[in-house]
C-alpha positions in Angstrom: 22.3 -16.0 -4.7 21.1 -19.2 -5.1 17.3 -20.0 -5.5 16.8 -23.3 -3.2 13.2 -24.2 -4.4 10.7 -23.0 -7.0 6.8 -23.2 -5.4 4.3 -23.5 -8.7 0.6 -21.9 -7.3 -2.2 -23.9 -9.2 -5.9 -24.8 -8.6 -7.9 -27.5 -9.8 -8.5 -25.2 -12.7 -5.5 -25.1 -13.9 -4.1 -27.9 -13.9 -3.0 -28.6 -17.6 -1.3 -24.9 -17.3 0.7 -27.0 -14.5 1.7 -29.4 -16.2 2.9 -27.6 -18.8 5.3 -25.1 -16.1 6.8 -27.9 -15.0 7.4 -29.9 -17.4 9.6 -26.4 -18.8 11.4 -26.1 -15.9 12.6 -29.4 -15.4 14.2 -28.9 -19.4 16.7 -26.9 -17.9 17.1 -27.7 -14.1 16.3 -31.7 -13.5 17.5 -31.1 -9.6 16.1 -27.8 -8.1 13.2 -28.8 -5.8 9.7 -28.2 -7.1 6.8 -28.1 -4.5 2.9 -27.4 -5.7 1.3 -24.8 -3.6 -2.4 -26.4 -3.9 -5.2 -24.7 -3.8 -8.0 -26.6 -3.2 -10.9 -24.2 -1.7 -13.5 -25.8 -4.0 -12.6 -29.5 -3.8 -9.4 -31.8 -3.8 -7.7 -32.5 -7.1 -5.1 -35.2 -7.8 -2.0 -34.0 -8.6 0.0 -37.8 -8.3 0.6 -38.0 -12.0 2.8 -35.0 -11.6 4.4 -35.7 -8.4 5.7 -39.1 -9.7 6.6 -38.4 -13.0 8.1 -35.1 -12.3 10.0 -35.5 -9.3 7.4 -32.5 -7.9 6.1 -32.9 -4.5 3.3 -30.5 -2.9 3.9 -27.9 -0.4 2.8 -28.4 3.4 0.5 -26.6 5.6 -1.1 -26.6 8.6 -4.3 -24.8 7.3 -5.4 -24.6 3.8 -4.1 -23.2 1.4 -5.7 -20.0 0.8 -8.1 -19.2 -2.9 -6.4 -17.0 -6.1 -3.4 -15.2 -5.7 -3.1 -15.1 -2.6 -1.3 -19.3 -2.5 1.5 -17.2 -2.9 1.7 -15.4 0.4 2.2 -19.1 1.8 5.8 -19.8 0.7 6.7 -16.2 1.2 5.6 -16.2 4.6 7.5 -19.1 5.9 9.5 -18.6 9.0 12.9 -19.4 7.9 15.1 -18.0 5.5 15.0 -19.4 1.8 15.5 -18.0 -1.2 12.6 -18.9 -3.8 11.6 -18.6 -7.2 7.7 -18.6 -6.4 5.5 -18.6 -9.3 1.6 -19.1 -10.8 0.9 -22.2 -12.8 0.3 -20.4 -16.6 4.0 -20.0 -16.8 6.6 -21.7 -19.5 10.6 -21.1 -19.2 12.0 -20.9 -22.4 15.5 -21.2 -21.4 17.9 -20.9 -18.5 16.0 -17.9 -16.6 17.5 -19.0 -12.6 20.9 -18.0 -13.5 20.2 -14.5 -14.5 17.9 -14.1 -11.3 21.4 -15.4 -8.7 23.4 -13.1 -10.0 21.1 -10.1 -8.5 22.2 -9.5 -4.9 18.5 -8.5 -3.3 16.0 -9.9 -1.1 13.2 -9.5 -3.6 13.3 -9.9 -7.5 10.9 -8.5 -9.5 9.7 -8.4 -13.8 10.8 -5.0 -14.6 7.8 -4.7 -17.8 5.4 -2.7 -15.5 1.8 -2.2 -15.7 0.3 0.6 -17.7 -0.1 3.3 -16.0 -2.9 3.7 -17.5 -4.2 0.8 -15.2 -3.0 1.7 -12.4 -6.1 2.3 -9.8 -7.6 -0.9 -11.3 -5.0 -3.3 -11.5 -2.9 -1.7 -8.7 -3.6 1.3 -6.5 -5.4 4.3 -6.4 -2.1 6.4 -5.5 -4.1 9.4 -4.7 -6.5 7.8 -2.5 -3.9 5.5 -1.1 -1.5 8.5 0.0 -4.3 11.2 1.4 -6.5 8.1 2.7 -4.2 4.9 4.2 -0.6 6.1 4.2 0.8 9.6 3.6 4.4 8.6 3.5 4.4 6.3 0.7 6.2 7.4 -1.6 5.9 5.5 -5.5 9.2 4.8 -7.7 6.9 5.2 -10.4 7.2 1.0 -11.1 4.5 -1.2 -10.4 5.1 -5.3 -11.2 3.4 -8.6 -11.8 3.8 -10.5 -8.5 2.9 -13.7 -11.4 6.9 -14.5 -11.1 8.7 -13.5 -8.0 12.1 -14.2 -6.3 11.2 -14.2 -2.4 13.2 -14.6 0.4 11.5 -16.0 3.3 11.8 -14.6 7.0 11.2 -11.1 6.2 7.8 -10.5 6.2 5.3 -11.9 8.2 1.8 -12.5 8.3 1.1 -9.3 10.3 2.5 -7.3 7.1 -0.2 -8.2 5.3 -2.9 -7.9 8.6 -4.0 -4.3 8.1 -5.0 -4.7 4.4 -6.0 -8.5 3.8 -8.7 -9.9 5.5 -7.5 -13.6 5.8 -9.9 -17.1 5.3 -10.4 -19.5 3.0 -11.3 -17.0 0.3 -8.9 -13.5 1.8 -11.0 -10.0 0.9 -8.8 -7.2 0.6 -9.3 -4.6 3.8 -9.8 -1.6 1.9 -10.9 -2.7 -2.2 -11.1 1.2 -2.5 -8.2 2.1 -2.8 -6.1 -1.9 -3.8 -7.0 -3.3 -6.7 -6.4 -6.2 -9.1 -6.8 -8.7 -6.3 -3.8 -9.5 -4.7 -1.4 -7.4 -7.1 -2.5 -4.7 -5.0 -1.7 -5.5 -1.8 1.6 -7.4 -2.8 3.1 -3.9 -4.5 2.3 -1.7 -2.1 3.9 -4.3 0.7 7.1 -5.0 -1.1 7.6 -0.9 -2.4 6.8 0.2 1.5 9.4 -2.3 2.7 11.7 -1.0 0.0 11.4 2.7 0.6 11.7 2.2 4.9 15.2 0.0 3.8 13.6 -3.4 5.5 13.9 -5.1 2.6 16.2 -4.8 -1.2 13.8 -4.8 -4.3 15.9 -5.7 -7.3 13.9 -5.8 -10.8 15.2 -7.4 -14.6 14.0 -8.2 -17.8 13.1 -11.8 -17.2 9.3 -11.9 -18.4 7.8 -11.8 -21.8 3.3 -11.7 -21.7 2.1 -14.6 -23.6 0.0 -12.3 -25.1 2.3 -10.5 -27.2 2.8 -10.7 -30.3 6.4 -12.6 -30.3 8.4 -12.5 -33.4 7.6 -15.7 -35.8 11.0 -15.5 -38.0 14.7 -13.5 -37.9 16.8 -13.4 -35.1 14.2 -12.8 -32.5 12.2 -15.8 -33.3 11.2 -18.2 -30.7 11.4 -21.8 -32.2 10.2 -24.6 -30.2 13.7 -26.2 -31.2 15.7 -24.3 -30.2 14.0 -24.8 -26.3 17.2 -27.0 -26.1 19.6 -27.2 -22.9 21.6 -24.2 -25.2 18.9 -22.1 -25.5 19.7 -18.3 -26.3 16.0 -17.3 -24.9 17.0 -16.6 -21.1 13.0 -15.9 -20.3 9.7 -17.1 -18.9 6.8 -16.3 -20.8 3.2 -15.5 -19.0 -0.1 -15.5 -20.1 -1.6 -13.3 -17.1 -5.3 -12.6 -16.8 -8.7 -14.5 -18.2 -7.5 -18.2 -20.8 -8.6 -20.5 -22.4 -8.5 -23.9 -21.4 -8.1 -25.1 -25.7 -4.3 -24.0 -26.1 -4.9 -23.8 -30.2 -6.8 -20.6 -29.1 -4.5 -19.4 -27.4 -1.8 -16.9 -28.5 1.5 -18.5 -28.5 0.0 -21.4 -27.4 2.8 -23.6 -29.7 4.6 -22.8 -27.0 1.9 -24.3 -23.9 1.4 -27.0 -26.8 5.5 -27.9 -27.0 5.7 -28.7 -23.1 2.6 -30.5 -23.0 3.7 -33.0 -25.8 7.3 -33.0 -23.3 4.9 -33.9 -20.2 3.4 -36.6 -21.4 6.7 -38.4 -22.8 7.2 -39.4 -18.9 3.4 -40.3 -18.6 2.8 -43.9 -19.0 0.6 -44.1 -22.2 1.6 -40.7 -22.6 0.1 -40.3 -26.3 -3.1 -41.2 -25.6 -3.9 -40.3 -22.5 -3.0 -36.9 -23.4 -5.4 -37.0 -27.2 -8.3 -38.7 -24.6 -8.1 -35.5 -22.6 -7.7 -32.8 -25.1 -11.3 -34.5 -27.0 -12.3 -35.3 -24.2 -12.3 -31.6 -22.9 -13.2 -30.2 -26.3 -16.2 -32.1 -26.5 -17.2 -30.9 -22.7 -16.7 -27.5 -23.4 -18.6 -27.6 -27.2 -21.4 -29.5 -25.4 -21.8 -26.4 -22.9 -20.6 -28.4 -19.8 -17.4 -26.6 -19.4 -16.8 -23.1 -19.6 -14.0 -22.0 -22.8 -11.9 -20.5 -20.2 -10.3 -21.1 -16.6 -12.0 -20.2 -14.4 -10.7 -18.0 -11.7 -10.4 -19.7 -8.5 -12.2 -17.3 -6.3 -15.8 -17.2 -6.0 -15.8 -13.7 -5.2 -14.7 -12.6 -8.4 -16.7 -11.2 -11.2 -18.1 -13.2 -13.4 -16.9 -17.5 -11.7 -18.5 -19.8 -12.2 -18.1 -23.1 -11.5 -17.5 -26.4 -13.9 -20.6 -28.5 -13.6 
């Protein structure tokens, strides 16, 4: 089943990651349509350099894109049938991922790594409370999934499927935060698992994601070497730095992969090497001087630990 479009959900705070994400996709897929789902809850931000240099457009909506992870619902809830890959911005491709996903005959495809069952309540949902207080008929299949990389067929789910669970606004809120955790993770997991249980959609699981925070091998036959990230790359995976991140790539675990694709991004930008060096130095000085946080800030003012840039 062909994937027709890629959507990258981004905000002003993670624009540096977004550039790497797009550059990595274009390494293997120069022609697939890519749209930015821009969360401009705080203020508008400029992506013209990215659009012009990398053949990317901005996803247009009749209303402002909601903040945080909820922005992925915008392409997911399109009324027309379209099979797309919806991504968080803190992701890069390591090879030809899409061909693997296109072999799966399912309406929705999720990664098969899943979350730790010991953290089910915190990151997804309180299963006992869910079954006792909200949906006695829900049958937990024994797995969860990270929703930052999701193959979705639009035209199947509607906003009404989420309205009993989410109070939609510029900053959506979980109605039953006592049951559902993980911001958008728990709600989207529940809706997809429940609809699959009822036969309203098909749900496939594929091992196509690596955790950015994991210790990837640096030597041996399984090592991921940037020199092999060519058209014949042997790594049919994407890598995701889910969670709170640092703004400076050289401090990130596996940050060499981000730096690799950032270098690629600036190869298409006029005076790109100079611009990259200037932006990196300016960011480092802002962090050292205390004018900016060293971490990428989650663009949700209701989230614990949120702070705006000064």
